PDB file of N, CA, C and O in Angstrom:
ATOM      1  N   MET A   1      -9.237  14.921   6.491  1.00  0.00           N
ATOM      2  CA  MET A   1      -8.328  14.315   7.464  1.00  0.00           C
ATOM      3  C   MET A   1      -8.385  12.793   7.398  1.00  0.00           C
ATOM      4  O   MET A   1      -7.358  12.135   7.562  1.00  0.00           O
ATOM      5  N   ASN A   2      -9.563  12.221   7.162  1.00  0.00           N
ATOM      6  CA  ASN A   2      -9.701  10.799   7.089  1.00  0.00           C
ATOM      7  C   ASN A   2      -8.945  10.233   5.861  1.00  0.00           C
ATOM      8  O   ASN A   2      -8.377   9.142   5.910  1.00  0.00           O
ATOM      9  N   THR A   3      -8.961  11.015   4.760  1.00  0.00           N
ATOM     10  CA  THR A   3      -8.264  10.560   3.570  1.00  0.00           C
ATOM     11  C   THR A   3      -6.778  10.487   3.793  1.00  0.00           C
ATOM     12  O   THR A   3      -6.126   9.542   3.350  1.00  0.00           O
ATOM     13  N   ILE A   4      -6.230  11.476   4.477  1.00  0.00           N
ATOM     14  CA  ILE A   4      -4.788  11.468   4.774  1.00  0.00           C
ATOM     15  C   ILE A   4      -4.446  10.279   5.683  1.00  0.00           C
ATOM     16  O   ILE A   4      -3.432   9.607   5.490  1.00  0.00           O
ATOM     17  N   LEU A   5      -5.278  10.042   6.638  1.00  0.00           N
ATOM     18  CA  LEU A   5      -5.025   8.903   7.530  1.00  0.00           C
ATOM     19  C   LEU A   5      -5.120   7.573   6.784  1.00  0.00           C
ATOM     20  O   LEU A   5      -4.329   6.666   7.043  1.00  0.00           O
ATOM     21  N   GLY A   6      -6.075   7.442   5.861  1.00  0.00           N
ATOM     22  CA  GLY A   6      -6.211   6.230   5.069  1.00  0.00           C
ATOM     23  C   GLY A   6      -4.988   6.008   4.170  1.00  0.00           C
ATOM     24  O   GLY A   6      -4.513   4.884   4.005  1.00  0.00           O
ATOM     25  N   VAL A   7      -4.486   7.127   3.586  1.00  0.00           N
ATOM     26  CA  VAL A   7      -3.289   7.047   2.742  1.00  0.00           C
ATOM     27  C   VAL A   7      -2.085   6.612   3.546  1.00  0.00           C
ATOM     28  O   VAL A   7      -1.309   5.763   3.107  1.00  0.00           O
ATOM     29  N   LEU A   8      -1.926   7.195   4.727  1.00  0.00           N
ATOM     30  CA  LEU A   8      -0.797   6.868   5.585  1.00  0.00           C
ATOM     31  C   LEU A   8      -0.848   5.392   6.066  1.00  0.00           C
ATOM     32  O   LEU A   8       0.160   4.684   6.040  1.00  0.00           O
ATOM     33  N   ILE A   9      -2.009   4.967   6.487  1.00  0.00           N
ATOM     34  CA  ILE A   9      -2.140   3.584   6.963  1.00  0.00           C
ATOM     35  C   ILE A   9      -1.935   2.613   5.781  1.00  0.00           C
ATOM     36  O   ILE A   9      -1.226   1.615   5.909  1.00  0.00           O
ATOM     37  N   GLY A  10      -2.544   2.910   4.666  1.00  0.00           N
ATOM     38  CA  GLY A  10      -2.374   2.061   3.465  1.00  0.00           C
ATOM     39  C   GLY A  10      -0.916   2.024   3.021  1.00  0.00           C
ATOM     40  O   GLY A  10      -0.401   0.966   2.661  1.00  0.00           O
ATOM     41  N   GLY A  11      -0.267   3.152   3.044  1.00  0.00           N
ATOM     42  CA  GLY A  11       1.149   3.182   2.682  1.00  0.00           C
ATOM     43  C   GLY A  11       2.046   2.401   3.639  1.00  0.00           C
ATOM     44  O   GLY A  11       3.009   1.759   3.221  1.00  0.00           O
ATOM     45  N   ALA A  12       1.719   2.465   4.914  1.00  0.00           N
ATOM     46  CA  ALA A  12       2.481   1.721   5.927  1.00  0.00           C
ATOM     47  C   ALA A  12       2.301   0.210   5.741  1.00  0.00           C
ATOM     48  O   ALA A  12       3.252  -0.567   5.832  1.00  0.00           O
ATOM     49  N   VAL A  13       1.063  -0.172   5.481  1.00  0.00           N
ATOM     50  CA  VAL A  13       0.802  -1.586   5.281  1.00  0.00           C
ATOM     51  C   VAL A  13       1.478  -2.086   3.981  1.00  0.00           C
ATOM     52  O   VAL A  13       2.056  -3.172   3.937  1.00  0.00           O
ATOM     53  N   GLY A  14       1.384  -1.271   2.955  1.00  0.00           N
ATOM     54  CA  GLY A  14       2.058  -1.613   1.670  1.00  0.00           C
ATOM     55  C   GLY A  14       3.548  -1.698   1.804  1.00  0.00           C
ATOM     56  O   GLY A  14       4.178  -2.572   1.208  1.00  0.00           O
ATOM     57  N   PHE A  15       4.137  -0.792   2.589  1.00  0.00           N
ATOM     58  CA  PHE A  15       5.565  -0.836   2.804  1.00  0.00           C
ATOM     59  C   PHE A  15       5.948  -2.124   3.557  1.00  0.00           C
ATOM     60  O   PHE A  15       6.928  -2.781   3.209  1.00  0.00           O
ATOM     61  N   ALA A  16       5.172  -2.473   4.583  1.00  0.00           N
ATOM     62  CA  ALA A  16       5.474  -3.665   5.351  1.00  0.00           C
ATOM     63  C   ALA A  16       5.381  -4.926   4.464  1.00  0.00           C
ATOM     64  O   ALA A  16       6.209  -5.829   4.577  1.00  0.00           O
ATOM     65  N   ILE A  17       4.368  -4.974   3.585  1.00  0.00           N
ATOM     66  CA  ILE A  17       4.247  -6.098   2.670  1.00  0.00           C
ATOM     67  C   ILE A  17       5.455  -6.138   1.717  1.00  0.00           C
ATOM     68  O   ILE A  17       6.017  -7.206   1.477  1.00  0.00           O
ATOM     69  N   GLY A  18       5.839  -5.018   1.193  1.00  0.00           N
ATOM     70  CA  GLY A  18       6.957  -5.006   0.243  1.00  0.00           C
ATOM     71  C   GLY A  18       8.285  -5.269   0.920  1.00  0.00           C
ATOM     72  O   GLY A  18       9.175  -5.859   0.308  1.00  0.00           O
ATOM     73  N   TYR A  19       8.448  -4.851   2.162  1.00  0.00           N
ATOM     74  CA  TYR A  19       9.734  -5.030   2.840  1.00  0.00           C
ATOM     75  C   TYR A  19       9.899  -6.442   3.381  1.00  0.00           C
ATOM     76  O   TYR A  19      10.963  -7.043   3.232  1.00  0.00           O
ATOM     77  N   PHE A  20       8.869  -6.971   4.000  1.00  0.00           N
ATOM     78  CA  PHE A  20       8.970  -8.304   4.612  1.00  0.00           C
ATOM     79  C   PHE A  20       8.575  -9.453   3.697  1.00  0.00           C
ATOM     80  O   PHE A  20       8.988 -10.590   3.924  1.00  0.00           O
ATOM     81  N   GLY A  21       7.789  -9.179   2.675  1.00  0.00           N
ATOM     82  CA  GLY A  21       7.288 -10.221   1.803  1.00  0.00           C
ATOM     83  C   GLY A  21       7.950 -10.279   0.478  1.00  0.00           C
ATOM     84  O   GLY A  21       7.272 -10.435  -0.538  1.00  0.00           O
ATOM     85  N   LYS A  22       9.262 -10.160   0.437  1.00  0.00           N
ATOM     86  CA  LYS A  22       9.966 -10.099  -0.853  1.00  0.00           C
ATOM     87  C   LYS A  22       9.835 -11.443  -1.587  1.00  0.00           C
ATOM     88  O   LYS A  22       9.889 -12.526  -1.004  1.00  0.00           O
ATOM     89  N   CYS A  23       9.662 -11.296  -2.885  1.00  0.00           N
ATOM     90  CA  CYS A  23       9.546 -12.443  -3.767  1.00  0.00           C
ATOM     91  C   CYS A  23      10.961 -12.893  -4.158  1.00  0.00           C
ATOM     92  O   CYS A  23      11.801 -12.056  -4.487  1.00  0.00           O
ATOM     93  N   ALA A  24      11.221 -14.153  -4.127  1.00  0.00           N
ATOM     94  CA  ALA A  24      12.588 -14.655  -4.431  1.00  0.00           C
ATOM     95  C   ALA A  24      12.989 -14.385  -5.868  1.00  0.00           C
ATOM     96  O   ALA A  24      14.150 -14.082  -6.143  1.00  0.00           O
ATOM     97  N   SER A  25      12.051 -14.490  -6.776  1.00  0.00           N
ATOM     98  CA  SER A  25      12.381 -14.307  -8.197  1.00  0.00           C
ATOM     99  C   SER A  25      12.307 -12.865  -8.656  1.00  0.00           C
ATOM    100  O   SER A  25      12.844 -12.531  -9.712  1.00  0.00           O
ATOM    101  N   GLY A  26      11.656 -12.004  -7.893  1.00  0.00           N
ATOM    102  CA  GLY A  26      11.497 -10.618  -8.271  1.00  0.00           C
ATOM    103  C   GLY A  26      10.382 -10.416  -9.277  1.00  0.00           C
ATOM    104  O   GLY A  26      10.230  -9.309  -9.793  1.00  0.00           O
ATOM    105  N   LEU A  27       9.609 -11.419  -9.572  1.00  0.00           N
ATOM    106  CA  LEU A  27       8.535 -11.312 -10.526  1.00  0.00           C
ATOM    107  C   LEU A  27       7.184 -10.914  -9.941  1.00  0.00           C
ATOM    108  O   LEU A  27       6.236 -10.683 -10.692  1.00  0.00           O
ATOM    109  N   CYS A  28       7.080 -10.832  -8.639  1.00  0.00           N
ATOM    110  CA  CYS A  28       5.846 -10.439  -7.976  1.00  0.00           C
ATOM    111  C   CYS A  28       5.752  -8.907  -7.989  1.00  0.00           C
ATOM    112  O   CYS A  28       6.549  -8.241  -7.330  1.00  0.00           O
ATOM    113  N   PRO A  29       4.787  -8.339  -8.733  1.00  0.00           N
ATOM    114  CA  PRO A  29       4.766  -6.891  -8.876  1.00  0.00           C
ATOM    115  C   PRO A  29       4.507  -6.127  -7.583  1.00  0.00           C
ATOM    116  O   PRO A  29       4.999  -5.010  -7.423  1.00  0.00           O
ATOM    117  N   LEU A  30       3.751  -6.701  -6.664  1.00  0.00           N
ATOM    118  CA  LEU A  30       3.442  -5.991  -5.431  1.00  0.00           C
ATOM    119  C   LEU A  30       4.562  -6.033  -4.436  1.00  0.00           C
ATOM    120  O   LEU A  30       4.833  -5.037  -3.765  1.00  0.00           O
ATOM    121  N   THR A  31       5.217  -7.157  -4.322  1.00  0.00           N
ATOM    122  CA  THR A  31       6.216  -7.337  -3.281  1.00  0.00           C
ATOM    123  C   THR A  31       7.658  -7.235  -3.788  1.00  0.00           C
ATOM    124  O   THR A  31       8.594  -7.431  -3.013  1.00  0.00           O
ATOM    125  N   SER A  32       7.845  -6.938  -5.045  1.00  0.00           N
ATOM    126  CA  SER A  32       9.214  -6.935  -5.575  1.00  0.00           C
ATOM    127  C   SER A  32       9.991  -5.690  -5.132  1.00  0.00           C
ATOM    128  O   SER A  32      11.221  -5.717  -5.070  1.00  0.00           O
ATOM    129  N   ASN A  33       9.283  -4.610  -4.828  1.00  0.00           N
ATOM    130  CA  ASN A  33       9.943  -3.341  -4.519  1.00  0.00           C
ATOM    131  C   ASN A  33       9.104  -2.651  -3.427  1.00  0.00           C
ATOM    132  O   ASN A  33       7.900  -2.470  -3.609  1.00  0.00           O
ATOM    133  N   PRO A  34       9.717  -2.266  -2.301  1.00  0.00           N
ATOM    134  CA  PRO A  34       8.958  -1.592  -1.237  1.00  0.00           C
ATOM    135  C   PRO A  34       8.323  -0.275  -1.679  1.00  0.00           C
ATOM    136  O   PRO A  34       7.274   0.113  -1.166  1.00  0.00           O
ATOM    137  N   VAL A  35       8.954   0.408  -2.627  1.00  0.00           N
ATOM    138  CA  VAL A  35       8.421   1.695  -3.084  1.00  0.00           C
ATOM    139  C   VAL A  35       7.118   1.459  -3.812  1.00  0.00           C
ATOM    140  O   VAL A  35       6.153   2.183  -3.570  1.00  0.00           O
ATOM    141  N   ILE A  36       7.048   0.483  -4.687  1.00  0.00           N
ATOM    142  CA  ILE A  36       5.858   0.207  -5.445  1.00  0.00           C
ATOM    143  C   ILE A  36       4.736  -0.262  -4.513  1.00  0.00           C
ATOM    144  O   ILE A  36       3.596   0.187  -4.631  1.00  0.00           O
ATOM    145  N   SER A  37       5.056  -1.138  -3.617  1.00  0.00           N
ATOM    146  CA  SER A  37       4.048  -1.603  -2.661  1.00  0.00           C
ATOM    147  C   SER A  37       3.534  -0.479  -1.780  1.00  0.00           C
ATOM    148  O   SER A  37       2.351  -0.454  -1.441  1.00  0.00           O
ATOM    149  N   THR A  38       4.406   0.458  -1.401  1.00  0.00           N
ATOM    150  CA  THR A  38       3.933   1.583  -0.609  1.00  0.00           C
ATOM    151  C   THR A  38       2.974   2.461  -1.409  1.00  0.00           C
ATOM    152  O   THR A  38       1.955   2.897  -0.872  1.00  0.00           O
ATOM    153  N   LEU A  39       3.276   2.730  -2.678  1.00  0.00           N
ATOM    154  CA  LEU A  39       2.394   3.524  -3.512  1.00  0.00           C
ATOM    155  C   LEU A  39       1.050   2.827  -3.704  1.00  0.00           C
ATOM    156  O   LEU A  39       0.000   3.456  -3.580  1.00  0.00           O
ATOM    157  N   LEU A  40       1.082   1.525  -4.006  1.00  0.00           N
ATOM    158  CA  LEU A  40      -0.150   0.795  -4.203  1.00  0.00           C
ATOM    159  C   LEU A  40      -0.966   0.748  -2.891  1.00  0.00           C
ATOM    160  O   LEU A  40      -2.191   0.867  -2.926  1.00  0.00           O
ATOM    161  N   GLY A  41      -0.313   0.581  -1.773  1.00  0.00           N
ATOM    162  CA  GLY A  41      -1.008   0.556  -0.478  1.00  0.00           C
ATOM    163  C   GLY A  41      -1.648   1.902  -0.190  1.00  0.00           C
ATOM    164  O   GLY A  41      -2.765   1.953   0.324  1.00  0.00           O
ATOM    165  N   ALA A  42      -0.963   2.996  -0.512  1.00  0.00           N
ATOM    166  CA  ALA A  42      -1.540   4.317  -0.298  1.00  0.00           C
ATOM    167  C   ALA A  42      -2.744   4.567  -1.169  1.00  0.00           C
ATOM    168  O   ALA A  42      -3.730   5.162  -0.734  1.00  0.00           O
ATOM    169  N   ILE A  43      -2.660   4.109  -2.404  1.00  0.00           N
ATOM    170  CA  ILE A  43      -3.784   4.284  -3.330  1.00  0.00           C
ATOM    171  C   ILE A  43      -4.984   3.448  -2.851  1.00  0.00           C
ATOM    172  O   ILE A  43      -6.114   3.936  -2.849  1.00  0.00           O
ATOM    173  N   ILE A  44      -4.748   2.222  -2.456  1.00  0.00           N
ATOM    174  CA  ILE A  44      -5.820   1.350  -1.971  1.00  0.00           C
ATOM    175  C   ILE A  44      -6.433   1.957  -0.685  1.00  0.00           C
ATOM    176  O   ILE A  44      -7.652   1.946  -0.515  1.00  0.00           O
ATOM    177  N   GLY A  45      -5.594   2.475   0.200  1.00  0.00           N
ATOM    178  CA  GLY A  45      -6.089   3.099   1.409  1.00  0.00           C
ATOM    179  C   GLY A  45      -6.965   4.296   1.100  1.00  0.00           C
ATOM    180  O   GLY A  45      -8.010   4.466   1.729  1.00  0.00           O
ATOM    181  N   ALA A  46      -6.569   5.133   0.147  1.00  0.00           N
ATOM    182  CA  ALA A  46      -7.379   6.298  -0.254  1.00  0.00           C
ATOM    183  C   ALA A  46      -8.698   5.853  -0.856  1.00  0.00           C
ATOM    184  O   ALA A  46      -9.731   6.473  -0.605  1.00  0.00           O
ATOM    185  N   ILE A  47      -8.682   4.794  -1.642  1.00  0.00           N
ATOM    186  CA  ILE A  47      -9.925   4.301  -2.263  1.00  0.00           C
ATOM    187  C   ILE A  47     -10.880   3.782  -1.187  1.00  0.00           C
ATOM    188  O   ILE A  47     -12.077   4.070  -1.220  1.00  0.00           O
ATOM    189  N   ILE A  48     -10.358   3.036  -0.259  1.00  0.00           N
ATOM    190  CA  ILE A  48     -11.196   2.469   0.830  1.00  0.00           C
ATOM    191  C   ILE A  48     -11.824   3.594   1.670  1.00  0.00           C
ATOM    192  O   ILE A  48     -13.005   3.529   2.012  1.00  0.00           O
ATOM    193  N   VAL A  49     -11.056   4.590   1.990  1.00  0.00           N
ATOM    194  CA  VAL A  49     -11.553   5.697   2.844  1.00  0.00           C
ATOM    195  C   VAL A  49     -12.600   6.503   2.066  1.00  0.00           C
ATOM    196  O   VAL A  49     -13.648   6.851   2.612  1.00  0.00           O
ATOM    197  N   SER A  50     -12.324   6.795   0.815  1.00  0.00           N
ATOM    198  CA  SER A  50     -13.260   7.583   0.037  1.00  0.00           C
ATOM    199  C   SER A  50     -14.536   6.811  -0.250  1.00  0.00           C
ATOM    200  O   SER A  50     -15.607   7.406  -0.364  1.00  0.00           O
ATOM    201  N   HIS A  51     -14.437   5.516  -0.368  1.00  0.00           N
ATOM    202  CA  HIS A  51     -15.650   4.680  -0.621  1.00  0.00           C
ATOM    203  C   HIS A  51     -16.498   4.638   0.672  1.00  0.00           C
ATOM    204  O   HIS A  51     -17.726   4.642   0.583  1.00  0.00           O
ATOM    205  N   ARG A  52     -15.907   4.599   1.807  1.00  0.00           N
ATOM    206  CA  ARG A  52     -16.641   4.515   3.052  1.00  0.00           C
ATOM    207  C   ARG A  52     -17.354   5.828   3.360  1.00  0.00           C
ATOM    208  O   ARG A  52     -18.378   5.817   4.042  1.00  0.00           O
ATOM    209  N   ARG A  53     -16.838   6.964   2.872  1.00  0.00           N
ATOM    210  CA  ARG A  53     -17.421   8.266   3.108  1.00  0.00           C
ATOM    211  C   ARG A  53     -18.680   8.466   2.282  1.00  0.00           C
ATOM    212  O   ARG A  53     -19.557   9.240   2.666  1.00  0.00           O
ATOM    213  N   SER A  54     -18.778   7.781   1.158  1.00  0.00           N
ATOM    214  CA  SER A  54     -19.946   7.963   0.255  1.00  0.00           C
ATOM    215  C   SER A  54     -21.211   7.345   0.793  1.00  0.00           C
ATOM    216  O   SER A  54     -22.257   7.420   0.148  1.00  0.00           O
TER     217      SER A  54
END
């Protein structure tokens, strides 16, 4: 359950960064597309939660 929560929170934070922090040139890999930033946020959230459980 904690992993799912970490993925959801990480995805939400990633989406917010991608949606509100758009790069003007489009060359910023994290903020250029909300979908990519959501996926990266979810992955980072899962890694943080799994690392804390160990």
